[in-house]
C-alpha positions as CSV (number, residue, x, y, z in Angstrom):
1,M,31.7,-20.2,-123.9
2,R,32.6,-23.4,-126.7
3,N,31.4,-23.7,-129.7
4,W,32.3,-26.9,-130.6
5,N,29.5,-28.4,-128.4
6,K,27.9,-31.7,-129.7
7,F,23.9,-32.0,-128.6
8,K,21.9,-34.5,-129.2
9,L,17.9,-34.3,-129.4
10,V,15.9,-35.3,-126.4
11,G,12.4,-34.0,-127.2
12,D,11.2,-31.8,-129.1
13,G,8.5,-28.6,-128.0
14,D,5.8,-31.0,-128.1
15,F,7.6,-33.2,-125.5
16,L,8.8,-30.2,-123.3
17,R,5.5,-28.8,-123.1
18,K,3.5,-32.0,-122.4
19,Y,6.5,-32.9,-119.8
20,A,5.5,-29.5,-118.0
21,R,1.9,-30.4,-118.4
22,E,2.3,-34.0,-116.3
23,H,4.7,-32.3,-113.9
24,G,2.8,-29.2,-113.1
25,L,6.2,-27.0,-114.0
26,F,5.6,-23.7,-115.5
27,I,7.0,-23.0,-118.8
28,Y,6.9,-20.4,-121.8
29,P,6.1,-22.8,-124.5
30,Y,8.1,-21.0,-127.6
31,D,10.4,-18.3,-128.0
32,L,8.7,-14.9,-127.5
33,L,11.4,-12.7,-130.2
34,T,11.3,-15.3,-132.6
35,G,8.1,-17.2,-132.5
36,A,10.5,-20.1,-133.0
37,D,9.7,-23.7,-131.5
38,I,12.5,-25.0,-128.7
39,A,13.7,-28.2,-128.0
40,L,15.5,-29.9,-125.1
41,F,19.2,-30.8,-126.1
42,E,22.0,-33.3,-124.4
43,D,26.1,-32.3,-124.3
44,F,27.7,-35.1,-125.3
45,E,30.9,-32.8,-124.0
46,A,29.7,-31.0,-121.1
47,K,32.8,-30.5,-118.5
48,K,30.2,-30.0,-115.8
49,N,27.1,-31.7,-114.6
50,D,25.2,-28.8,-114.2
51,E,25.5,-28.4,-118.2
52,H,24.2,-31.2,-119.2
53,F,21.2,-30.3,-120.6
54,L,20.1,-27.4,-122.9
55,V,16.8,-26.0,-123.5
56,C,17.3,-23.4,-126.8
57,T,15.1,-22.8,-130.0
58,M,15.4,-24.8,-132.9
59,N,17.0,-21.7,-134.7
60,D,20.1,-21.6,-132.6
61,V,21.2,-25.3,-133.6
62,K,22.1,-26.9,-137.0
63,V,22.3,-30.2,-137.5
64,R,25.8,-31.8,-138.6
65,P,26.1,-34.7,-140.1
66,D,27.3,-37.9,-138.3
67,K,27.9,-41.8,-138.9
68,L,25.6,-42.5,-135.9
69,E,22.9,-40.3,-135.2
70,K,22.1,-36.6,-135.9
71,I,24.5,-34.5,-133.9
72,Y,23.5,-30.7,-133.4
73,R,25.8,-27.5,-132.7
74,L,25.2,-23.9,-132.8
75,S,24.4,-21.9,-135.5
76,A,27.1,-19.6,-136.6
77,H,24.9,-16.3,-136.0
78,N,24.1,-17.2,-132.3
79,R,27.5,-18.2,-131.3
80,G,27.8,-14.9,-129.6
81,R,24.7,-15.2,-127.6
82,D,24.0,-16.5,-124.4
83,V,22.6,-19.7,-125.1
84,F,24.6,-21.8,-122.4
85,A,21.5,-19.6,-119.7
86,C,19.1,-22.6,-120.3
87,R,21.3,-25.0,-119.3
88,G,21.1,-27.3,-116.2
89,A,21.9,-30.7,-114.7
90,T,18.4,-32.0,-114.8
91,Y,15.1,-31.2,-117.4
92,E,13.8,-28.7,-114.2
93,A,17.1,-26.8,-113.7
94,A,17.3,-26.4,-118.0
95,L,13.8,-25.3,-118.0
96,A,14.2,-22.9,-115.0
97,G,16.7,-21.1,-117.0
98,W,14.6,-20.9,-120.0
99,N,11.7,-19.3,-118.0
100,K,14.1,-16.9,-116.7
101,E,15.6,-16.1,-119.8
102,M,12.2,-15.6,-121.5
103,Q,10.6,-13.3,-118.7
104,K,13.8,-11.4,-119.0
105,L,13.3,-11.1,-122.8
106,A,9.7,-9.8,-122.1
107,K,10.5,-7.0,-119.7
108,T,13.3,-5.6,-122.7
109,L,10.7,-5.8,-124.9
110,L,8.4,-3.5,-123.3
111,K,10.9,-0.8,-123.3
112,P,11.2,2.0,-125.7
113,L,12.6,1.2,-128.8
114,P,16.3,2.5,-127.7
115,Q,16.5,0.9,-124.9
116,R,15.5,-2.4,-126.6
117,F,17.7,-1.8,-129.3
118,L,20.8,-1.5,-126.8
119,S,19.8,-4.4,-124.1
120,I,19.8,-6.8,-127.5
121,E,22.3,-5.8,-129.7
122,S,25.1,-4.4,-127.0
123,N,27.3,-7.6,-126.9
124,G,27.3,-7.0,-130.8
125,L,28.2,-3.9,-131.1
126,F,30.7,-3.9,-128.5
127,L,32.4,-7.3,-130.2
128,N,32.0,-5.1,-133.6
129,V,33.8,-1.9,-131.7
130,L,36.1,-4.0,-130.8
131,G,37.3,-5.9,-133.9
132,W,36.9,-3.8,-136.6
133,G,39.5,-1.1,-134.0
134,I,41.9,-3.6,-133.8
135,F,41.3,-4.3,-137.6
136,V,42.1,-0.5,-138.5
137,Y,44.8,-0.2,-135.5
138,I,46.8,-2.9,-137.7
139,L,46.2,-1.6,-141.1
140,G,47.3,1.6,-139.9
141,A,51.0,0.6,-139.8
142,I,51.3,0.6,-143.3
143,P,52.1,4.3,-144.5
144,F,50.0,4.3,-147.5
145,V,46.9,2.7,-145.7
146,H,47.1,5.2,-142.6
147,D,47.1,8.2,-145.3
148,F,44.2,6.6,-146.9
149,L,42.3,5.7,-143.6
150,R,43.6,9.8,-142.5
151,E,41.6,11.1,-146.1
152,N,38.3,9.4,-145.9
153,V,37.8,9.1,-141.6
154,L,34.7,10.6,-142.0
155,A,33.2,7.6,-144.7
156,I,34.6,5.3,-142.9
157,I,33.5,6.4,-139.5
158,F,30.0,6.3,-141.3
159,I,30.6,2.7,-143.0
160,L,31.3,1.4,-139.3
161,L,28.1,2.6,-137.5
162,C,26.1,1.0,-140.2
163,C,27.5,-2.7,-139.9
164,N,27.1,-2.2,-136.3
165,L,23.2,-0.5,-136.8
166,E,22.2,-2.9,-139.8
167,H,20.2,-4.9,-137.5
168,L,18.0,-2.1,-136.6
169,F,17.2,-2.4,-140.5
170,I,16.9,-6.2,-140.5
171,Y,14.7,-7.1,-137.0
172,S,11.6,-6.0,-135.8
173,Y,12.4,-6.4,-132.3
174,G,9.0,-7.5,-131.0
175,E,6.6,-4.5,-132.5
176,E,4.8,-6.9,-134.0
177,I,3.8,-8.4,-130.5
178,P,0.9,-7.0,-128.5
179,R,1.7,-5.2,-125.6
180,S,-1.2,-7.1,-123.3
181,T,0.9,-10.1,-124.4
182,L,4.3,-9.0,-123.4
183,E,3.0,-8.1,-119.9
184,L,1.7,-11.4,-119.6
185,W,5.4,-13.1,-120.1
186,A,6.8,-10.4,-117.8
187,A,4.7,-11.2,-115.1
188,P,6.4,-13.1,-112.4
189,I,7.0,-16.8,-113.1
190,R,4.5,-19.0,-111.4
191,G,6.3,-21.8,-110.1
192,R,3.2,-24.4,-111.4
193,F,1.8,-25.4,-114.3
194,S,-1.1,-22.7,-115.5
195,E,-3.4,-24.4,-117.8
196,G,-4.9,-20.6,-118.4
197,I,-1.9,-18.9,-119.5
198,Y,-0.5,-22.2,-121.6
199,G,-3.5,-21.9,-123.4
200,Q,-3.6,-18.2,-124.4
201,M,0.2,-18.5,-125.1
202,M,-0.1,-21.4,-127.3
203,G,-3.7,-19.8,-128.9
204,E,-1.9,-16.9,-130.3
205,W,1.5,-18.7,-131.4
206,E,0.3,-20.0,-135.2
207,E,-0.7,-15.8,-135.8
208,R,3.1,-14.8,-133.5
209,K,4.6,-17.2,-136.2
210,E,2.9,-15.8,-138.8
211,R,3.7,-12.3,-137.9
212,H,7.5,-13.4,-137.5
213,E,7.6,-14.9,-141.2
214,N,6.1,-11.6,-142.3
215,A,7.5,-9.1,-140.7
216,L,9.9,-6.2,-141.9
217,P,10.9,-3.3,-139.3
218,W,8.7,-0.4,-139.8
219,Y,12.2,1.7,-139.0
220,L,13.1,0.6,-142.4
221,L,10.8,2.8,-143.9
222,W,8.0,5.2,-142.4
223,K,5.8,2.9,-144.0
224,R,5.9,-0.7,-143.0
225,G,6.1,-3.0,-145.6
226,K,6.7,-0.5,-148.2
227,L,9.7,-2.8,-150.1
228,R,7.9,-6.2,-149.6
229,P,6.1,-8.1,-152.8
230,G,2.6,-7.3,-152.6
231,A,2.7,-3.7,-150.7
232,E,-0.1,-2.1,-152.6
233,T,-2.3,-4.5,-151.4
234,E,-1.5,-3.9,-148.2
235,E,-1.7,-0.1,-148.8
236,V,-5.4,-0.7,-149.8
237,A,-5.6,-2.6,-146.6
238,E,-4.5,0.0,-144.4
239,E,-6.2,2.7,-146.0
240,A,-9.5,0.4,-145.4
241,A,-8.3,0.4,-141.6
242,P,-10.5,3.5,-140.1
243,A,-13.5,1.2,-141.4
244,V,-13.0,-1.3,-138.8
245,E,-13.2,1.3,-135.9
246,E,-16.9,1.8,-136.9
247,E,-17.5,-2.1,-135.3
248,P,-20.5,-1.9,-133.0
249,E,-19.5,-0.7,-129.7
250,H,-20.6,-4.3,-127.8
251,L,-18.1,-5.9,-129.8
252,R,-15.5,-3.8,-128.2
253,Y,-16.9,-4.9,-124.5
254,C,-17.1,-8.5,-125.8
255,R,-13.0,-8.7,-126.4
256,E,-12.6,-6.7,-123.0
257,I,-15.4,-9.2,-121.1
258,R,-13.4,-12.3,-123.0
259,Q,-9.6,-10.8,-121.2
260,K,-11.4,-10.3,-118.0
261,L,-12.9,-13.7,-118.0
262,T,-9.5,-15.1,-118.8
263,E,-7.6,-13.2,-116.3
264,Q,-10.5,-14.4,-113.6
265,I,-9.8,-18.4,-115.3
266,T,-6.3,-18.1,-114.1
267,T,-6.7,-16.8,-111.2
268,I,-8.8,-19.7,-110.0
269,E,-6.7,-22.2,-111.6
270,D,-3.7,-20.9,-109.2
271,Q,-5.8,-20.9,-106.4
272,R,-7.1,-24.7,-106.9
273,T,-3.7,-25.8,-107.7
274,K,-3.1,-24.4,-103.7
275,I,-5.7,-26.7,-102.0
276,A,-5.4,-29.9,-100.8
277,D,-8.9,-31.3,-100.7
278,R,-9.6,-32.9,-103.4
279,A,-13.6,-32.3,-103.3
280,I,-12.8,-28.9,-103.3
281,R,-10.4,-28.9,-106.2
282,R,-13.0,-30.9,-108.0
283,Y,-15.4,-27.9,-107.1
284,A,-13.1,-25.9,-108.7
285,D,-12.8,-28.1,-111.8
286,E,-16.7,-28.0,-112.5
287,V,-16.6,-24.1,-112.3
288,L,-13.6,-24.2,-114.7
289,K,-15.3,-26.0,-116.8
290,I,-18.0,-24.0,-117.4
291,L,-16.2,-21.5,-117.4
292,G,-14.3,-22.5,-120.4
293,E,-18.2,-23.0,-122.2
294,I,-18.9,-19.2,-121.2
295,K,-16.2,-18.2,-123.0
296,Q,-16.5,-19.9,-125.9
297,A,-20.2,-18.9,-126.4
298,V,-19.3,-15.1,-126.0
299,S,-17.3,-15.2,-129.4
300,P,-16.5,-12.0,-131.6
301,G,-19.9,-12.3,-133.0
302,T,-22.2,-12.4,-130.1
303,L,-24.8,-10.7,-129.8
304,E,-25.4,-8.1,-127.4
305,T,-27.8,-9.5,-125.3
306,Q,-25.8,-12.2,-124.9
307,V,-22.8,-10.0,-124.2
308,I,-24.8,-8.6,-121.4
309,E,-25.8,-11.6,-119.9
310,A,-22.1,-12.7,-119.4
311,R,-21.2,-9.3,-117.7
312,K,-22.9,-10.9,-114.6
313,V,-21.1,-13.8,-114.7
314,V,-17.3,-11.7,-114.6
315,S,-18.4,-8.7,-112.4
316,Y,-20.1,-10.6,-109.8
317,W,-20.3,-14.5,-110.0
318,N,-16.2,-14.8,-110.9
319,E,-15.2,-12.4,-108.3
320,E,-17.6,-14.2,-105.5
321,T,-15.9,-17.7,-106.6
322,I,-12.2,-16.4,-106.2
323,S,-13.4,-14.8,-102.8
324,L,-14.6,-18.0,-101.4
325,L,-11.1,-19.7,-102.5
326,E,-8.8,-17.1,-101.3
327,N,-11.1,-17.3,-97.8
328,Y,-10.8,-21.0,-97.9
329,L,-7.1,-20.7,-98.5
330,L,-6.3,-18.3,-95.6
331,L,-8.9,-20.2,-93.1
332,A,-6.8,-23.7,-94.0
333,R,-3.6,-21.9,-91.9
334,N,-6.5,-22.0,-88.7
335,S,-7.2,-25.1,-87.1
336,S,-9.7,-23.8,-84.9
337,R,-12.9,-25.2,-84.4
338,E,-14.6,-22.0,-86.1
339,A,-12.7,-21.7,-88.9
340,Q,-13.0,-26.0,-89.6
341,D,-16.9,-24.6,-90.0
342,T,-16.3,-21.7,-92.1
343,Q,-14.7,-24.0,-94.6
344,S,-17.6,-26.5,-94.1
345,S,-20.0,-23.2,-95.3
346,I,-17.6,-22.3,-97.8
347,A,-17.2,-25.8,-99.5
348,A,-21.0,-26.5,-99.3
349,L,-21.6,-22.8,-101.7
350,L,-18.7,-24.1,-103.7
351,H,-20.6,-27.3,-104.2
352,D,-23.3,-25.4,-105.5
353,M,-21.4,-23.0,-107.6
354,A,-21.5,-25.4,-110.8
355,A,-25.2,-25.7,-110.9
356,V,-24.9,-21.4,-110.5
357,Y,-22.7,-21.2,-113.9
358,R,-24.6,-23.4,-115.8
359,K,-27.9,-21.5,-115.6
360,E,-25.7,-18.6,-116.4
361,L,-24.4,-20.4,-119.2
362,G,-27.9,-21.0,-120.4
363,R,-29.2,-17.5,-120.0
364,I,-26.3,-16.7,-122.4
365,T,-27.3,-19.2,-124.6
366,A,-30.6,-18.5,-124.7
367,N,-31.0,-15.8,-127.0
368,H,-29.5,-17.8,-129.6
369,T,-31.4,-20.7,-129.1
370,L,-34.6,-18.7,-129.1
371,E,-33.2,-17.1,-132.5
372,M,-32.6,-20.3,-133.9
373,K,-36.3,-21.6,-133.2
374,A,-37.5,-18.1,-134.7
375,S,-35.7,-19.0,-138.0
376,M,-36.8,-22.5,-138.3
377,N,-40.4,-21.4,-137.7
378,V,-39.9,-19.1,-140.6
379,L,-38.4,-21.7,-142.9
380,Q,-41.0,-24.4,-141.8
381,K,-43.8,-21.5,-142.8
382,E,-42.5,-20.9,-146.0
383,I,-41.8,-24.8,-146.4
384,E,-46.0,-25.3,-146.1
385,E,-46.7,-21.6,-148.2
386,T,-44.5,-23.3,-151.3
387,L,-46.3,-26.5,-150.7
388,G,-49.7,-25.5,-150.6
389,R,-49.1,-23.6,-154.0
390,E,-47.7,-26.5,-155.5
391,R,-51.0,-28.4,-154.6
392,N,-53.3,-25.3,-155.8
């Protein structure tokens, strides 16, 4: 590993995410563990062509002043990390390395705490043990130092142990990341860009960055955030937490509907990218557009009747649409006349699906419309009564 590498910034995170979208490449849009934005760098001192570009987080580098332009180098605290696994001769190769590292990290964070800690800190622990061991061995050659070490061996072992475990009291190792998000990131890497997964990841990014910035490891004390300023306010919030459990049942059900809806949208998007026929892709796009409106309509504040209406879309119509697209893809491998006729029938059904979904969306939002009309009627009556009293 070369710590003297000089990097030039090619593009920030927005550049990379836009590049992935335009070229249909799957990308993990930011660093899962730290919530830091990513960037693409060009290495001025790369010895091999396949190390020309590097994708890493902005936390891994620091700016070094230069006469002509900004030059980046690895941060001192990251020189022991294998950030060079995300290198490549092209943008795509560097992104592939980044995806592989993020997927590996997500799988690691799904493990129990001891395994997580050892997986992430194993290299640092080994270097600390080796470094301190050599240092103590050399000093042990001095007579009076040897006697001191022998007399205080337990205290020294304790200090060395604390030095090797210090990160356990500094970092949270993904404790603030929802398990559902980790499972999403740890899933097999898709070769194509997925708008659904991308939207879900980016939608949670701001919240995740805030959590990372404010996170203190709960291992520090039995109560997380005990030593952080404003802990009393947090304790009050924690005491009031049980009240959240008393939320209406349909709101919990609403979240389940939205989660299922997100998964189905992702499935339909993935199937759409595999279809060569432009007309079928257009039908799928129309369905996806309406599904996005349905997902927006079914918000956490949705009425119970609206949630019940949305259940039909998730449990029936989406399953039908997914089944039609799957069968269409299977028949595409068969060149027989019967297969082509069946494909035409499926295409006709998919053509009509947008109207079906639009009708279902109308049913979901109808309750809200009626409620608004009722409110307007009540308000109009109040206005008329007020004006009538003034005339009298």
